[in-house]
C-alpha positions, -999 to +999 in steps of 0.1 A: -043-329+503-023-299+489+012-314+493+013-332+458+006-300+439+041-284+440+056-318+429+031-320+401+039-285+389+076-291+392+073-323+372+054-305+345+080-277+343+108-303+341+090-321+312+083-288+294+119-277+298+132-311+285+112-310+253+135-314+223+134-287+196+125-314+170+091-322+187+060-310+169+044-291+197+013-282+176+003-319+176+003-319+214-018-287+214-043-303+190-046-334+212-056-313+242-078-289+223-097-316+205-106-333+237-116-301+254-139-292+224-155-327+226-161-324+263-176-289+260-198-302+232-211-330+254-219-306+282-237-281+259-257-307+240-270-325+271-305-311+278-315-326+311-345-321+334-362-336+364-400-341+369-422-365+387-392-380+405-374-389+372-346-375+351-354-366+315-328-361+288-326-350+252-301-337+227-298-300+217-291-311+181-324-330+180-344-302+197-332-277+171-317-294+139-303-261+127-274-265+151-263-298+135-242-279+109-220-269+138-207-304+141-188-298+110-165-277+131-169-291+166-170-328+160-132-330+163-127-367+170-113-372+135-087-346+145-078-366+175-073-397+153-051-377+129-029-367+159-029-403+170-016-413+136+012-388+138+023-396+173+019-434+171+038-435+138+065-415+155+065-439+185+065-470+162+094-457+141+114-450+173+106-484+187+119-502+156+150-481+156+156-492+192+149-528+184+117-529+203+093-556+190+056-553+181+044-569+213+063-547+236+053-516+216+017-525+215+017-533+252+032-499+261+007-480+239-023-501+251-014-497+287-015-459+284-051-462+275-063-492+295-049-481+328-068-449+333-099-465+318-096-495+342-101-472+372-131-457+354-147-490+347-140-503+382-156-472+398-188-473+377-191-511+381-189-510+419-206-477+427-241-483+411-243-518+424-236-507+460-259-477+456-288-499+445-282-525+472-280-499+499-311-482+487-293-449+478-305-451+441-333-469+423-322-494+397-338-472+370-319-441+379-287-460+382-294-475+348-299-441+332-268-427+348-247-457+337-258-452+301-246-416+302-212-421+319-204-450+296-207-431+264-170-420+262-159-456+260-168-459+223-138-439+215-115-462+235-128-492+216-121-478+182-089-460+190-073-491+206-080-511+174-063-485+153-032-489+174-033-527+169-035-521+131-009-493+131+023-512+124+010-530+093-008-498+081+025-479+086+043-506+066+018-501+038+022-464+040+060-467+037+055-488+005+026-470-012+025-435+004-006-415-003-021-443-024-027-460+009-052-432+019-067-433-016-073-471-013-089-467+021-111-439+008-123-460-021-131-488+003-151-464+024-170-452-007-177-488-017-190-497+017-213-467+017-227-477-017-234-513-004-249-499+028-272-473+013-274-481-024-282-518-019-296-517+015-269-540+030-268-521+063-247-547+081-217-541+059-215-506+071-195-519+101-165-523+077-161-486+077-150-487+113-118-500+095-117-480+062-127-446+075-108-445+108-077-460+093-079-435+064-080-407+090-050-422+108-032-423+075-036-385+072-015-383+104+012-404+086+011-380+057+013-350+079+043-365+098+062-372+065+057-336+053+036-346+023+007-325+033+030-294+037+050-301+005+030-275-015+014-243+000-019-250-016-024-285-002-038-275+032-062-250+015-072-277-010-079-302+017-100-278+037-120-266+007-122-300-009-134-317+023-161-291+028-172-294-008-175-332-005-195-327+028-219-303+010-224-326-019-230-357+002-255-339+025-273-320-002-276-346-029-271-380-014-291-380+018-261-381+042-271-366+076-258-331+083-249-341+119-215-356+123-224-372+156-249-400+163-284-389+171-310-412+188-339-405+165-321-400+132-327-427+105-290-425+094-257-418+112-224-406+100-207-419+131-220-453+141-208-467+118-187-440+101-193-429+066-175-412+037-189-379+051-169-384+084-138-390+063-145-358+044-148-341+078-114-354+088-099-341+055-113-306+060-103-304+096-068-317+088-063-291+061-077-262+083-053-271+111-024-273+088-029-238+077-021-225+112+007-249+120+036-224+116+021-197+137+010-221+164+045-236+166+061-201+171+036-194+199+042-227+215+079-219+218+069-196+247+076-213+279+042-205+296+021-215+266+040-248+263+037-255+300+000-252+298-001-277+269+021-301+289-001-299+320-033-304+299-019-335+281-009-350+314-046-355+323-063-354+289-076-390+290-089-386+325-107-354+315-123-372+286-133-404+304-149-386+333-167-358+315-201-375+314-197-384+350-195-347+357-227-342+338-245-369+359-231-355+391-242-319+382-276-332+373-280-350+406-269-320+426-287-292+407-320-305+392-339-324+420-329-298+445-341-269+424-307-251+426-309-248+389-344-236+380-363-253+353-367-233+321-381-240+286-353-254+264-340-230+238-356-200+254-336-169+264-334-179+301-323-215+292-294-201+271-282-179+299-284-210+322-262-229+298-233-208+310-240-218+346-245-254+335-211-257+318-195-240+349-212-265+371-199-295+350-164-280+351-167-279+389-181-314+391-153-329+370-126-315+393-128-342+420-125-369+394-094-352+379-079-348+413-086-384+422-076-402+390-052-380+370-022-399+385-032-429+364-017-412+334+016-404+351+047-419+334+072-440+353+094-471+349+091-492+318+070-524+320+088-558+319+093-573+284+065-593+267+069-630+259+092-635+229+080-644+194+045-648+181+032-660+214+039-626+230+022-609+200-008-631+202-012-626+240-009-588+239-030-585+208-057-607+223-056-586+255-059-553+236-087-567+215-105-580+246-103-546+263-115-528+232-144-552+229-153-546+265-152-509+262-174-511+231-199-533+248-201-511+278-206-480+256-236-498+240-250-516+270-240-493+299-226-504+332-241-532+353-271-525+375-289-551+396-322-559+380-315-539+349-297-545+316-292-583+317-258-600+316-241-582+287-227-553+308-211-579+330-195-595+300-182-560+290-166-556+324-151-591+323-136-584+289-119-553+302-105-572+331-093-600+309-077-576+286-059-558+314-046-592+327-033-603+293-016-570+286-003-571+322-016-537+332-006-529+368-033-505+381-011-492+409+023-485+392+026-456+369+035-461+332+062-453+308+059-422+286 
């Protein structure tokens, strides 16, 4: 069990040593840090209990709304999409220079996401069904657990669709520059006005396109150097983004929370709003302020090695983070190992430290078992030529994204619970993997 560790460390050292001087290492740091912050937020916000043979759950931000303002700093998914815009634009530009077509590029990028997620979906499709059939879990408990562990998949659905849209978006960026961001921001503003001003709630779904693509466009502008062309621009973005957030929440009834809350009448995240775009602008500006100092620090071999190792398992860490929460709850709450305490009391806050430590311990076996799915290796075979190849890979990516989104909403299948929609979600993920030709056993190309 210990033999692979030296090889893994050696591989990481080789990758770190081979990093070209032209690489923006700060972007890699932000990718890892943003996921770690998201995961810690999930673990801290989960307020779980066990009484009368049933698990109970609530959200810290709903128990005490005064904490919702903290999401302005710690809801960093927009930052991950900005980083994605930077790195995927770099990848696409490199692919076009090498003569690689859209279908092959999309297949390579989609495979990087689908493959680790495929093992996650397979595990949580098979395990609850067997556990219920064998009498190890009741269908109700399995259903609640399935809802929790499936939550991270919403990100996979949205992020994969931004990858599909990236080449045409990048082409628009090459032609119109920063006006592309302005157009998308105006579109987000218009959709919010239709959604809230006229009560046409269904049109809000269009902001999954306008808001997230505008945030991806910030990554393009960062990569081109536009956002660093004047010293005041990062400061203006940080201050301006915060100012817009303050105006929207104080005067226009936008929620303070930047994450979706179960009992809130409105949401800034599902679907996204102009407030979430303002959050991305402020976070992008704030991180740009520290880029030069961070880049100098990341030239240190040990610091950079830590970032390389973290990025080698970042998607595994994200996908399985709520699985660690469920495992910790099953081990600690019914057994009484973690004593019950009144939420938000002094004892409860001290126990939060132990709770986060327990979640970190519980995610370790998942990391050990599945981190290899992110490991790079030989390139995949070429896609079919022409529009047929583009259509097949595009359909596969869209199907997988739809499956992830459906599972995030409906949870994983459980006998006697949830109907047939979860099974459709699993089927869509499987169909997407087949169309993209994801091999679950062979490692992927960097």
